MIDOSE-1310 file (N, C-alpha, C; in nm, 2 decimals, decimal comma, always signed):
residues 237
mttm	+0,54/+1,03/-1,70/+0,58/+0,90/-1,65/+0,65/+0,92/-1,51; +0,63/+0,82/-1,42/+0,68/+0,83/-1,29/+0,81/+0,75/-1,27; +0,91/+0,80/-1,21/+1,03/+0,72/-1,18/+1,00/+0,65/-1,05; +1,01/+0,52/-1,05/+0,97/+0,44/-0,93/+1,08/+0,33/-0,90
pfpa	+1,10/+0,30/-0,78/+1,06/+0,37/-0,66/+1,13/+0,51/-0,64; +1,07/+0,59/-0,56/+1,13/+0,72/-0,52/+1,26/+0,69/-0,44; +1,36/+0,78/-0,44/+1,47/+0,77/-0,34/+1,40/+0,76/-0,20; +1,46/+0,68/-0,12/+1,39/+0,64/+0,01/+1,35/+0,77/+0,09
reyl	+1,44/+0,86/+0,10/+1,40/+0,98/+0,19/+1,30/+1,07/+0,13; +1,27/+1,06/+0,00/+1,16/+1,14/-0,06/+1,03/+1,09/-0,02; +1,02/+0,97/+0,04/+0,89/+0,92/+0,10/+0,86/+0,99/+0,23; +0,95/+1,05/+0,30/+0,93/+1,10/+0,43/+0,83/+1,22/+0,43
pvlr	+0,84/+1,32/+0,35/+0,74/+1,42/+0,35/+0,60/+1,37/+0,31; +0,60/+1,27/+0,22/+0,47/+1,22/+0,18/+0,41/+1,15/+0,30; +0,49/+1,07/+0,38/+0,44/+1,00/+0,50/+0,39/+1,10/+0,60; +0,46/+1,21/+0,62/+0,42/+1,31/+0,72/+0,28/+1,37/+0,68
eltg	+0,27/+1,40/+0,55/+0,14/+1,45/+0,50/+0,02/+1,35/+0,52; +0,05/+1,22/+0,49/-0,06/+1,12/+0,50/-0,09/+1,10/+0,64; +0,01/+1,08/+0,73/-0,02/+1,06/+0,87/-0,09/+1,18/+0,94; -0,05/+1,30/+0,89/-0,12/+1,42/+0,94/-0,27/+1,42/+0,90
afte	-0,30/+1,38/+0,78/-0,44/+1,38/+0,73/-0,51/+1,27/+0,81; -0,45/+1,15/+0,84/-0,52/+1,05/+0,91/-0,54/+1,09/+1,05; -0,45/+1,16/+1,11/-0,47/+1,21/+1,25/-0,59/+1,30/+1,25; -0,60/+1,39/+1,16/-0,71/+1,49/+1,15/-0,85/+1,41/+1,13
rlrd	-0,84/+1,31/+1,05/-0,96/+1,23/+1,03/-1,01/+1,16/+1,16; -0,91/+1,11/+1,24/-0,95/+1,05/+1,37/-1,00/+1,16/+1,47; -0,96/+1,28/+1,46/-1,00/+1,39/+1,54/-1,14/+1,43/+1,51; -1,17/+1,44/+1,38/-1,30/+1,50/+1,33/-1,41/+1,41/+1,30
adla	-1,39/+1,28/+1,27/-1,49/+1,19/+1,23/-1,55/+1,11/+1,34; -1,66/+1,04/+1,31/-1,72/+0,96/+1,41/-1,64/+0,82/+1,42; -1,58/+0,80/+1,53/-1,50/+0,68/+1,55/-1,58/+0,55/+1,55; -1,71/+0,56/+1,57/-1,79/+0,44/+1,57/-1,84/+0,41/+1,43
arvp	-1,81/+0,50/+1,33/-1,86/+0,47/+1,19/-1,79/+0,35/+1,14; -1,87/+0,27/+1,06/-1,82/+0,15/+0,99/-1,73/+0,19/+0,88; -1,63/+0,10/+0,85/-1,54/+0,12/+0,74/-1,57/+0,02/+0,63; -1,64/+0,06/+0,53/-1,70/-0,04/+0,44/-1,61/-0,14/+0,38
dcga	-1,48/-0,10/+0,35/-1,39/-0,19/+0,28/-1,31/-0,28/+0,38; -1,34/-0,27/+0,51/-1,26/-0,34/+0,61/-1,35/-0,42/+0,70; -1,44/-0,50/+0,64/-1,52/-0,59/+0,72/-1,60/-0,53/+0,82; -1,59/-0,57/+0,94/-1,67/-0,52/+1,05/-1,61/-0,41/+1,13
wtla	-1,49/-0,36/+1,08/-1,42/-0,26/+1,15/-1,49/-0,13/+1,16; -1,47/-0,06/+1,27/-1,51/+0,08/+1,28/-1,39/+0,17/+1,25; -1,41/+0,30/+1,24/-1,29/+0,39/+1,23/-1,20/+0,38/+1,34; -1,25/+0,36/+1,46/-1,16/+0,34/+1,58/-1,07/+0,21/+1,56
dlgt	-1,13/+0,11/+1,51/-1,05/-0,02/+1,48/-0,94/+0,01/+1,38; -0,98/+0,09/+1,27/-0,88/+0,12/+1,17/-0,77/+0,20/+1,22; -0,80/+0,30/+1,31/-0,69/+0,38/+1,36/-0,60/+0,30/+1,46; -0,66/+0,21/+1,53/-0,58/+0,13/+1,62/-0,49/+0,04/+1,54
hlgn	-0,55/-0,02/+1,44/-0,47/-0,11/+1,35/-0,35/-0,03/+1,29; -0,38/+0,08/+1,23/-0,27/+0,15/+1,16/-0,16/+0,20/+1,26; -0,21/+0,25/+1,37/-0,11/+0,29/+1,47/-0,02/+0,18/+1,52; -0,08/+0,06/+1,53/+0,01/-0,06/+1,57/+0,10/-0,10/+1,46
vhrw	+0,05/-0,09/+1,33/+0,14/-0,12/+1,22/+0,26/-0,02/+1,22; +0,23/+0,10/+1,24/+0,35/+0,20/+1,25/+0,45/+0,16/+1,36; +0,39/+0,13/+1,48/+0,48/+0,09/+1,59/+0,56/-0,04/+1,55; +0,50/-0,13/+1,49/+0,57/-0,26/+1,45/+0,68/-0,23/+1,35
aati	+0,64/-0,15/+1,25/+0,74/-0,11/+1,15/+0,86/-0,03/+1,21; +0,83/+0,06/+1,30/+0,93/+0,14/+1,36/+1,03/+0,05/+1,43; +0,98/-0,05/+1,50/+1,07/-0,14/+1,57/+1,16/-0,22/+1,48; +1,10/-0,27/+1,37/+1,18/-0,34/+1,27/+1,29/-0,25/+1,21
vatg	+1,25/-0,13/+1,18/+1,35/-0,04/+1,12/+1,46/-0,01/+1,22; +1,43/+0,00/+1,35/+1,53/+0,03/+1,45/+1,62/-0,09/+1,47; +1,57/-0,21/+1,46/+1,65/-0,33/+1,49/+1,70/-0,40/+1,37; +1,64/-0,38/+1,26/+1,67/-0,46/+1,14/+1,62/-0,60/+1,14
esqr	+1,55/-0,64/+1,24/+1,51/-0,78/+1,25/+1,35/-0,79/+1,26; +1,31/-0,91/+1,22/+1,16/-0,94/+1,23/+1,11/-0,92/+1,37; +0,99/-0,87/+1,38/+0,93/-0,85/+1,51/+0,79/-0,91/+1,51; +0,75/-0,96/+1,63/+0,62/-1,01/+1,64/+0,52/-0,90/+1,63
qdfa	+0,41/-0,92/+1,56/+0,30/-0,82/+1,55/+0,21/-0,83/+1,67; +0,21/-0,72/+1,74/+0,12/-0,71/+1,86/+0,01/-0,60/+1,83; -0,09/-0,65/+1,77/-0,20/-0,56/+1,73/-0,31/-0,55/+1,83; -0,28/-0,61/+1,95/-0,38/-0,60/+2,06/-0,36/-0,47/+2,14
qgpg	-0,25/-0,40/+2,12/-0,22/-0,28/+2,20/-0,33/-0,18/+2,19; -0,39/-0,13/+2,30/-0,50/-0,04/+2,29/-0,45/+0,11/+2,30; -0,52/+0,20/+2,24/-0,48/+0,34/+2,23/-0,52/+0,42/+2,35; -0,61/+0,37/+2,44/-0,66/+0,45/+2,55/-0,77/+0,54/+2,50
adla	-0,80/+0,65/+2,58/-0,91/+0,73/+2,55/-0,90/+0,82/+2,43; -0,78/+0,87/+2,40/-0,75/+0,97/+2,30/-0,69/+0,90/+2,18; -0,77/+0,84/+2,09/-0,71/+0,76/+1,98/-0,63/+0,85/+1,89; -0,67/+0,97/+1,86/-0,60/+1,06/+1,76/-0,46/+1,09/+1,82
swyr	-0,45/+1,12/+1,94/-0,32/+1,15/+2,00/-0,23/+1,03/+2,00; -0,28/+0,91/+2,04/-0,21/+0,79/+2,04/-0,16/+0,76/+1,90; -0,25/+0,77/+1,80/-0,21/+0,75/+1,66/-0,10/+0,84/+1,62; -0,11/+0,97/+1,65/+0,00/+1,07/+1,62/+0,13/+1,03/+1,68
esad	+0,13/+0,98/+1,80/+0,25/+0,93/+1,87/+0,31/+0,81/+1,79; +0,22/+0,72/+1,75/+0,26/+0,61/+1,67/+0,33/+0,65/+1,54; +0,27/+0,74/+1,47/+0,33/+0,79/+1,35/+0,46/+0,86/+1,37; +0,47/+0,94/+1,48/+0,60/+1,00/+1,51/+0,71/+0,90/+1,54
llld	+0,67/+0,80/+1,61/+0,77/+0,69/+1,64/+0,83/+0,63/+1,51; +0,74/+0,61/+1,41/+0,78/+0,56/+1,28/+0,86/+0,66/+1,21; +0,82/+0,78/+1,20/+0,89/+0,89/+1,13/+1,03/+0,91/+1,19; +1,04/+0,91/+1,32/+1,17/+0,92/+1,39/+1,26/+0,80/+1,35
alea	+1,21/+0,68/+1,35/+1,29/+0,56/+1,32/+1,34/+0,57/+1,17; +1,25/+0,61/+1,08/+1,29/+0,63/+0,94/+1,39/+0,74/+0,92; +1,37/+0,85/+0,99/+1,47/+0,96/+0,98/+1,61/+0,92/+1,03; +1,61/+0,83/+1,13/+1,74/+0,79/+1,18/+1,80/+0,68/+1,11
atpe	+1,73/+0,62/+1,02/+1,77/+0,49/+0,95/+1,86/+0,53/+0,82; +1,95/+0,44/+0,79/+2,02/+0,44/+0,67/+1,95/+0,34/+0,57; +1,88/+0,40/+0,46/+1,80/+0,31/+0,38/+1,87/+0,19/+0,33; +2,00/+0,20/+0,30/+2,07/+0,08/+0,24/+2,11/-0,03/+0,34
drcw	+2,09/+0,00/+0,47/+2,12/-0,10/+0,57/+2,03/-0,23/+0,56; +2,09/-0,34/+0,59/+2,01/-0,46/+0,59/+1,90/-0,46/+0,69; +1,79/-0,52/+0,64/+1,67/-0,52/+0,73/+1,57/-0,63/+0,68; +1,51/-0,69/+0,78/+1,40/-0,79/+0,74/+1,28/-0,72/+0,69
hfgg	+1,22/-0,78/+0,59/+1,08/-0,74/+0,54/+1,02/-0,85/+0,47; +0,89/-0,84/+0,44/+0,82/-0,95/+0,38/+0,80/-0,94/+0,23; +0,86/-0,84/+0,16/+0,85/-0,82/+0,02/+0,94/-0,91/-0,06; +0,93/-0,89/-0,19/+1,01/-0,97/-0,28/+1,13/-0,89/-0,34
tekt	+1,19/-0,80/-0,26/+1,30/-0,72/-0,31/+1,41/-0,73/-0,21; +1,52/-0,66/-0,24/+1,64/-0,67/-0,15/+1,61/-0,63/-0,01; +1,66/-0,70/+0,09/+1,63/-0,68/+0,23/+1,70/-0,57/+0,29; +1,65/-0,45/+0,26/+1,71/-0,33/+0,32/+1,60/-0,24/+0,38
kafw	+1,64/-0,14/+0,46/+1,54/-0,06/+0,53/+1,46/+0,03/+0,43; +1,51/+0,05/+0,31/+1,44/+0,13/+0,21/+1,30/+0,08/+0,19; +1,28/-0,05/+0,20/+1,14/-0,11/+0,18/+1,04/-0,04/+0,27; +1,08/-0,01/+0,40/+0,98/+0,04/+0,49/+0,94/+0,18/+0,47
frrq	+1,03/+0,26/+0,41/+0,99/+0,40/+0,37/+0,87/+0,39/+0,28; +0,88/+0,31/+0,17/+0,78/+0,30/+0,07/+0,66/+0,23/+0,12; +0,67/+0,12/+0,19/+0,56/+0,04/+0,24/+0,47/+0,12/+0,33; +0,53/+0,20/+0,42/+0,44/+0,27/+0,52/+0,37/+0,38/+0,45
vhet	+0,43/+0,44/+0,35/+0,35/+0,54/+0,27/+0,22/+0,48/+0,21; +0,24/+0,37/+0,15/+0,12/+0,31/+0,08/+0,02/+0,24/+0,18; +0,08/+0,19/+0,29/-0,01/+0,14/+0,39/-0,10/+0,25/+0,44; -0,04/+0,37/+0,46/-0,12/+0,48/+0,52/-0,21/+0,54/+0,41
avhl	-0,17/+0,54/+0,29/-0,25/+0,60/+0,18/-0,38/+0,52/+0,16; -0,37/+0,39/+0,16/-0,48/+0,30/+0,14/-0,58/+0,31/+0,26; -0,52/+0,31/+0,38/-0,61/+0,32/+0,50/-0,67/+0,46/+0,51; -0,60/+0,56/+0,47/-0,66/+0,70/+0,46/-0,78/+0,70/+0,37
adsg	-0,77/+0,64/+0,26/-0,89/+0,62/+0,17/-1,00/+0,54/+0,24; -0,96/+0,44/+0,31/-1,06/+0,36/+0,38/-1,14/+0,44/+0,48; -1,07/+0,54/+0,54/-1,13/+0,62/+0,65/-1,23/+0,72/+0,59; -1,24/+0,74/+0,46/-1,33/+0,83/+0,40/-1,28/+0,97/+0,40
sahv	-1,15/+0,99/+0,42/-1,09/+1,12/+0,41/-1,10/+1,18/+0,27; -1,12/+1,31/+0,27/-1,12/+1,38/+0,14/-0,98/+1,42/+0,09; -0,88/+1,37/+0,16/-0,74/+1,40/+0,11/-0,72/+1,35/-0,03; -0,65/+1,44/-0,11/-0,63/+1,41/-0,25/-0,49/+1,35/-0,26
ldpa	-0,48/+1,22/-0,31/-0,35/+1,16/-0,32/-0,28/+1,20/-0,45; -0,15/+1,24/-0,44/-0,07/+1,28/-0,55/-0,07/+1,16/-0,65; -0,11/+1,18/-0,78/-0,11/+1,07/-0,87/+0,02/+1,00/-0,89; +0,14/+1,07/-0,87/+0,27/+1,00/-0,88/+0,28/+0,91/-0,76
vaad	+0,24/+0,95/-0,64/+0,24/+0,86/-0,53/+0,15/+0,74/-0,55; +0,03/+0,76/-0,60/-0,06/+0,65/-0,63/+0,01/+0,55/-0,73; +0,07/+0,61/-0,84/+0,14/+0,52/-0,94/+0,25/+0,44/-0,87; +0,32/+0,50/-0,78/+0,42/+0,43/-0,71/+0,36/+0,31/-0,63
gvde	+0,24/+0,34/-0,57/+0,18/+0,23/-0,50/+0,14/+0,12/-0,59; +0,09/+0,14/-0,71/+0,06/+0,04/-0,80/+0,19/-0,04/-0,83; +0,30/+0,03/-0,85/+0,42/-0,04/-0,88/+0,47/-0,12/-0,76; +0,45/-0,08/-0,64/+0,48/-0,16/-0,52/+0,41/-0,29/-0,52
vlsv	+0,28/-0,28/-0,55/+0,20/-0,41/-0,55/+0,25/-0,50/-0,65; +0,28/-0,46/-0,77/+0,32/-0,54/-0,88/+0,46/-0,59/-0,88; +0,55/-0,51/-0,82/+0,69/-0,54/-0,83/+0,75/-0,59/-0,70; +0,68/-0,56/-0,59/+0,73/-0,60/-0,45/+0,64/-0,70/-0,38
lmpr	+0,51/-0,68/-0,39/+0,42/-0,78/-0,32/+0,38/-0,89/-0,41; +0,35/-0,87/-0,53/+0,31/-0,98/-0,62/+0,41/-1,10/-0,63; +0,54/-1,07/-0,63/+0,64/-1,18/-0,63/+0,63/-1,27/-0,51; +0,57/-1,22/-0,40/+0,55/-1,30/-0,28/+0,41/-1,35/-0,26
vtrw	+0,32/-1,34/-0,36/+0,18/-1,36/-0,35/+0,15/-1,50/-0,29; +0,23/-1,60/-0,32/+0,20/-1,74/-0,27/+0,22/-1,75/-0,12; +0,28/-1,65/-0,06/+0,29/-1,65/+0,08/+0,15/-1,63/+0,15; +0,06/-1,56/+0,07/-0,07/-1,52/+0,13/-0,18/-1,59/+0,06
hpvp	-0,17/-1,61/-0,07/-0,29/-1,65/-0,15/-0,24/-1,76/-0,26; -0,34/-1,83/-0,32/-0,31/-1,91/-0,43/-0,26/-1,83/-0,55; -0,18/-1,90/-0,64/-0,12/-1,83/-0,75/-0,24/-1,78/-0,84; -0,24/-1,65/-0,88/-0,34/-1,61/-0,98/-0,33/-1,68/-1,11
elpg	-0,44/-1,72/-1,16/-0,44/-1,79/-1,29/-0,48/-1,70/-1,40; -0,38/-1,65/-1,48/-0,40/-1,56/-1,59/-0,39/-1,63/-1,72; -0,50/-1,61/-1,81/-0,49/-1,68/-1,94/-0,40/-1,61/-2,04; -0,34/-1,49/-2,00/-0,25/-1,42/-2,09/-0,20/-1,30/-2,02
pvsl	-0,11/-1,22/-2,08/-0,06/-1,10/-2,02/-0,16/-0,99/-2,00; -0,14/-0,90/-1,91/-0,23/-0,79/-1,88/-0,15/-0,66/-1,87; -0,19/-0,56/-1,94/-0,13/-0,42/-1,92/-0,22/-0,33/-1,84; -0,16/-0,27/-1,74/-0,23/-0,18/-1,66/-0,19/-0,04/-1,70
hatd	-0,28/+0,05/-1,73/-0,25/+0,19/-1,77/-0,30/+0,29/-1,67; -0,21/+0,37/-1,62/-0,25/+0,48/-1,53/-0,28/+0,60/-1,62; -0,41/+0,63/-1,64/-0,44/+0,73/-1,74/-0,40/+0,87/-1,71; -0,37/+0,90/-1,58/-0,33/+1,04/-1,54/-0,18/+1,06/-1,54
tgdv	-0,11/+0,95/-1,52/+0,04/+0,97/-1,51/+0,11/+0,91/-1,64; +0,04/+0,83/-1,72/+0,10/+0,77/-1,83/+0,18/+0,64/-1,81; +0,18/+0,60/-1,68/+0,26/+0,48/-1,65/+0,19/+0,35/-1,69; +0,27/+0,25/-1,74/+0,21/+0,13/-1,78/+0,29/+0,01/-1,72
wtvh	+0,22/-0,09/-1,68/+0,28/-0,21/-1,63/+0,22/-0,33/-1,70; +0,31/-0,43/-1,74/+0,26/-0,55/-1,81/+0,29/-0,67/-1,72; +0,18/-0,74/-1,68/+0,19/-0,85/-1,59/+0,18/-0,98/-1,68; +0,28/-1,07/-1,67/+0,28/-1,19/-1,75/+0,24/-1,31/-1,66
pgep	+0,17/-1,41/-1,71/+0,14/-1,52/-1,63/+0,26/-1,60/-1,58; +0,25/-1,66/-1,47/+0,36/-1,74/-1,41/+0,32/-1,78/-1,27; +0,41/-1,85/-1,20/+0,39/-1,89/-1,07/+0,50/-1,84/-0,98; +0,49/-1,71/-0,93/+0,38/-1,62/-0,95/+0,39/-1,54/-1,08
palg	+0,28/-1,47/-1,11/+0,29/-1,37/-1,23/+0,40/-1,27/-1,20; +0,45/-1,21/-1,31/+0,56/-1,12/-1,29/+0,55/-1,01/-1,40; +0,61/-0,89/-1,37/+0,62/-0,79/-1,46/+0,71/-0,82/-1,57; +0,68/-0,78/-1,69/+0,77/-0,80/-1,81/+0,74/-0,70/-1,92
paaa	+0,80/-0,72/-2,03/+0,79/-0,63/-2,14/+0,65/-0,62/-2,20; +0,62/-0,51/-2,26/+0,49/-0,50/-2,33/+0,48/-0,60/-2,43; +0,35/-0,65/-2,45/+0,33/-0,76/-2,55/+0,21/-0,72/-2,63; +0,21/-0,76/-2,76/+0,10/-0,73/-2,85/-0,02/-0,81/-2,81
gtat	-0,14/-0,75/-2,82/-0,26/-0,82/-2,80/-0,29/-0,85/-2,65; -0,23/-0,77/-2,56/-0,26/-0,80/-2,42/-0,40/-0,75/-2,37; -0,45/-0,81/-2,27/-0,57/-0,76/-2,21/-0,53/-0,63/-2,13; -0,62/-0,54/-2,11/-0,59/-0,41/-2,05/-0,68/-0,37/-1,94
veap	-0,62/-0,29/-1,85/-0,70/-0,23/-1,74/-0,65/-0,08/-1,74; -0,75/+0,01/-1,75/-0,72/+0,15/-1,76/-0,80/+0,23/-1,66; -0,73/+0,32/-1,58/-0,79/+0,40/-1,48/-0,69/+0,50/-1,43; -0,73/+0,61/-1,36/-0,63/+0,69/-1,29/-0,56/+0,61/-1,19
ardl	-0,44/+0,65/-1,16/-0,35/+0,57/-1,07/-0,41/+0,54/-0,94; -0,48/+0,64/-0,88/-0,54/+0,61/-0,74/-0,64/+0,50/-0,75; -0,72/+0,50/-0,86/-0,82/+0,40/-0,87/-0,76/+0,26/-0,90; -0,65/+0,26/-0,97/-0,58/+0,13/-0,99/-0,53/+0,08/-0,86
llrl	-0,47/+0,17/-0,78/-0,41/+0,13/-0,65/-0,52/+0,07/-0,56; -0,63/+0,14/-0,55/-0,73/+0,09/-0,46/-0,79/-0,04/-0,51; -0,81/-0,06/-0,64/-0,86/-0,18/-0,69/-0,77/-0,30/-0,67; -0,64/-0,28/-0,68/-0,54/-0,38/-0,65/-0,54/-0,42/-0,51
wkrt	-0,58/-0,33/-0,42/-0,59/-0,36/-0,28/-0,74/-0,41/-0,24; -0,82/-0,43/-0,35/-0,95/-0,49/-0,33/-1,04/-0,39/-0,26; -1,03/-0,26/-0,29/-1,12/-0,16/-0,24/-1,22/-0,12/-0,34; -1,33/-0,08/-0,30/-1,44/-0,03/-0,39/-1,40/+0,11/-0,44
gpdp	-1,46/+0,14/-0,55/-1,44/+0,27/-0,61/-1,48/+0,27/-0,76; -1,45/+0,37/-0,83/-1,48/+0,38/-0,97/-1,43/+0,26/-1,05; -1,51/+0,20/-1,13/-1,47/+0,09/-1,21/-1,37/+0,13/-1,32; -1,26/+0,06/-1,33/-1,16/+0,08/-1,44/-1,22/+0,03/-1,57
rvdg	-1,16/+0,07/-1,68/-1,20/+0,02/-1,81/-1,12/-0,11/-1,82; -1,19/-0,22/-1,84/-1,13/-0,36/-1,84/-1,16/-0,42/-1,98; -1,06/-0,47/-2,04/-1,07/-0,53/-2,17/-1,00/-0,67/-2,17; -1,07/-0,78/-2,18/-1,01/-0,91/-2,19/-1,02/-0,99/-2,06
aaaa	-1,03/-1,12/-2,08/-1,05/-1,22/-1,97/-0,93/-1,21/-1,87; -0,81/-1,20/-1,92/-0,69/-1,19/-1,83/-0,70/-1,07/-1,74; -0,74/-0,96/-1,79/-0,76/-0,84/-1,71/-0,86/-0,86/-1,60; -0,97/-0,92/-1,63/-1,07/-0,95/-1,53/-1,02/-1,04/-1,43
allr	-0,94/-1,15/-1,47/-0,89/-1,24/-1,38/-0,79/-1,18/-1,28; -0,70/-1,09/-1,33/-0,61/-1,02/-1,25/-0,68/-0,94/-1,14; -0,78/-0,87/-1,18/-0,85/-0,78/-1,08/-0,93/-0,87/-0,98; -0,97/-0,99/-1,01/-1,03/-1,08/-0,92/-0,93/-1,14/-0,82
splt	-0,81/-1,15/-0,86/-0,71/-1,22/-0,78/-0,65/-1,14/-0,67; -0,65/-1,19/-0,54/-0,58/-1,12/-0,44/-0,43/-1,12/-0,46; -0,36/-1,00/-0,45/-0,22/-0,99/-0,47/-0,14/-0,94/-0,35; -0,22/-0,90/-0,25/-0,15/-0,83/-0,14/-0,18/-0,90/-0,01
p	-0,10/-0,87/+0,10/-0,13/-0,93/+0,23/-0,26/-0,91/+0,28
């Protein structure tokens, strides 16, 4: 079983590893290649997006205040170096931050800087998978990403999407870590105690994470109409 969330500073080495792997992907892969789970984007578009997300988050962490998203900023000729600079700006801002300090964010949890340590790890992990990298995500990190979707982003789902209509509770089982989450119907749905006779979704933690972010991948084992409804419903920005 995974203790979630991690203490904020424990996300930093994970973020360094993930941003390093993403940098290498940008250096080694065809930047004109399409990214199947990101519409019409190429790998260059994905790298530009993630670099700008890092810069946006770094400014929020440094100021504690909401910032306008400027995703039109171009990386110039050397995308990998520009992305690495973006990641370093974020890592430096997080290193200098006190996680308990007040800070704006868009999630459904206490408004502190700790949010951004976790959020940027999972933003990077999902986009690293989008890039086609062979990087192997630690199952405990993947399980924490599932928990972030269900405990931090799902409470704010109506900010982005209609309320998911679930005919009953759903239990999600990470088969590699042993973690279990039970989602109960509501406006919005919410995590709650285990319940008898719930619908179920079972898969390794990474596969659950990617499916909750509406990425393609191995099909989880799904039992029950409520489970199918949850997987159809958008829960993330």
